[in-house]
N, C-alpha and C positions, 0 to 999 in steps of 0.2 A: 508458594511453591516449596515443598519440603527440601531441605538440604541445598537450596540454591539461593544465592544472593539476589535480592530484588534490585530492580533498576529503575531509573527515571527514563521514560520512553516517550518520544514525540511521535504522534500519529497525525500525518497530514490528512486533511479532510476527514477528521475523526467524527464529523457530523453525518457522513454518508453511511450507506448500508453496511459495507464491509468495514469501514472505519469504525463505526459504532460497535459492531460485534467484536472487533479486535480490541477496542478500548475496554469493553466490559470483560472480555476474557483475560486480558493482561492484568487488569485491576484485580480480578478474582484470584489471580496467581500471586498477588501481593505487590505487584509493580505499581509505581506512581506514573500516571499517564497525563500527558499534555494533549488535549483535544483541540487540534488546530481547525479553524474554519475560515472561510472567506466571507460568505454572505449569510450563512445559516446559523446566526447567533443563537436563536431560540432552540434549535435542535441540539447544538453543541452544549448549551447549558442544561438541557434535559438529560443528556448523556452524563454530564458531570454530577447532576443531582442523583441520578440512579446509582452511580458508583459510590458517591459519598454516603448515601442512605444505606448502602450495603456494607459500609465500613471501610471503603477504599479511599485512596487519595487521587484527586484529579483536579484539573483546572482547564477552562476553555480559554483559548488565545487566538485572536484574529491575526491573519497574515496572508498576503498573496505570495505563495511560494515561487512564483515566476519572477519575483523581484528580490535580488540579493540583499538589498538594504533592509527589506522587511523580514527576511529570514534571519539576518543577523540580530535584528531587534527581538524577534521571536525567541531565539536561543538565549539572548541576554535576560529576557524576562523570565523564561522558564528556569534558567539556572539560578536566578535570584530567588525564585520560589522553592525549587526542589533540589538544587545542586546540579552537578554535571549531567548532561544528557548522554546516556550510555548506549542508546539504540534509537534508530529512526525507522518507522514504518511509513513508507510513502504510498498513500492511497489516492492522492489528489488527481482528479481527471475532470475535464469539462464534460458537460452533458453532450450526448452524441446521438444523432438520429441518422438513419441511412440517407446517403446523398449520392446520386450518380455522378460519375466523373465529369460529364458534360456540364453539370451545374456547380462543380467544385472550383473554388478559388483557393489560391495558395494561402491566403490569410486564414482560412478555415483549418488547413493543415498546421499552420504556424501556431494557432491557438492550442492545438493538442500538444505540439512539441514544447511550447513554452511552459505549460502546466506540468505535463508528465515528465519530459526529459530535462528541461531546464530546471524545473522544480526539484527533481532528484539531484541534479548537478549542484544547485545552490545549497541544498541540505547537506550534501557531501562536503562541499567546500567549507562550510561552517563547522560541521561535526567532526570531520576527520582530524584536524589538528588537536582537538581535545582528546579524541580517542587514541591518537598516537602517543600522546603524553601519558595516558593511562595504560597503554600497551594492550588494550582490548576495546571491543565495541562491535556493533552489528548494524548493518543496513539491510532492510528488507523492502523490496519494491514489488508492488502489485502489478503483475503483467497480464498476459492473456494467452490461452492456448493457440489463438489465431496468429501469434507471432511466428509459430513454426508448424502451422497446419494450413489446410486450404482455408483461405479467409472467406468470411461471409460477403456476399455481394454488397456493393455500395458503402463499404466501411473502410475505405482506403485511409482516411486521415487517422482513424483510431488504430488500425493495424500498423501503419507506418510508425506511429509514436510508440506503440508497445514493442515493436521490433527494435527500435533504437534504444528503448529503456533496457531491454534484455542485454543488448550489446554493451551498454554503459556499465551494467552490473558486472559482467564478465571481466571487463577491462579493469574496473576498480578492484575486483577480487584478486586478480593477478598482481596488481601493483601494491596492494595494502595487506595481503595475506601475511607476508613476512613481518609485518608490524602488529600482528595479532588481531586483525580486523576481518570480520566475515561479511560478505556481501552476497545475498541470494535473492532470487525472484520466486514469488508464489504466483502461479498462472492459473486462474480459475477458468472453467468453461462457463457456459451460460448459468448465471446465478440470479436468484430471486431478489432483485433490488429494483429501485426506481429506474435504473438505466435500461431495463428491458420492458418498462411499462407500456411503451409504444408498440411492442410486438404483438401481432395477432395471436390469439390462443392456439390457433392451428400450428403456428411456427413453434411455439413452446412445446406443444404435444409431440410434434414430429421430432424435436430435439431429444425429448425424454425417451422416445421409442428407439432412437438411434444410439442412446447411451447405455452401455452394458449394465449399469446399476439402475437404470430405468427411473431416474429422477433428476431434477435440476439441483444444483448446489444451493444450499442456504448460506447466508453470510457467516454463520458460526462455523461452517465447514472450513472456510478460508481462515477464519480467526484461529482455529485450532492448530492449523499448520504453521501460521505465523508464530504462535506461542511456542511450538516445538522448536522452530529455528532460533528462537531467543533463549532456549533452555540449554542446560549442560549436555543433554542428549544429542544435540546437534553441533557440538564443539568442533567436530572435524569435517564440517560441511561448509564449503564456500564455492562461489561461482556456479551454483546449481540453479536450475529452474525446476521447481516441484509443481507438477500439474495437479490441480484439484478439479477433476472434470468427470468423475464417475467412469473413467475408462474410455471417454470419447476420443482421446488421443493416447496412443501407446507407442513410445519410442524406445 
């Protein structure tokens, strides 16, 4: 990244579609990336290998972000390898398939909240004291356009978690902006990842036709916006939700 200081950046679930694209993009900008994973060790190591073969710096590290003790250990190991973590990109989310309310149990909602919202909370708890000391830092949470738009049917647990995640980001942005820390959300629309593999082709085609740009997002589209938010070009942006949805939502 010309004329910009490079950072050590943690990407939760860096082994997933958006996480992988983000890790590659940030590494190509010269940043050092920590590719967090829970179960997908092989995928995470593949991402690291691709980055290092391209001349970048990366390391795969396992942790369940829903557990504060594991997040603390994750940061300690990352900092031992690369120095202070200066930004966190929170992509972690459980797999999700449509489920009608009649069949929904609270435990299923709690799983989404634990990984997405508590995971973001835990990362912030550990990262923020370090960022305050440095008087700079950034948190970027991967949200969803459905947090502020008509939600898809049978996706209550996912939408509830994404809505809470966006609220958490705004609250952190207000509280920690005076300390030099930025907190933002990148909210994709339907994106070509494994998360939509269960959807019928007809649903994907209909979504494309209802999107002004007439295509679904690719993970790199999300990664590019994350990279922008971690650049000097975004130094006066905080508490925002940037929607990457081809115009499907316009506010």
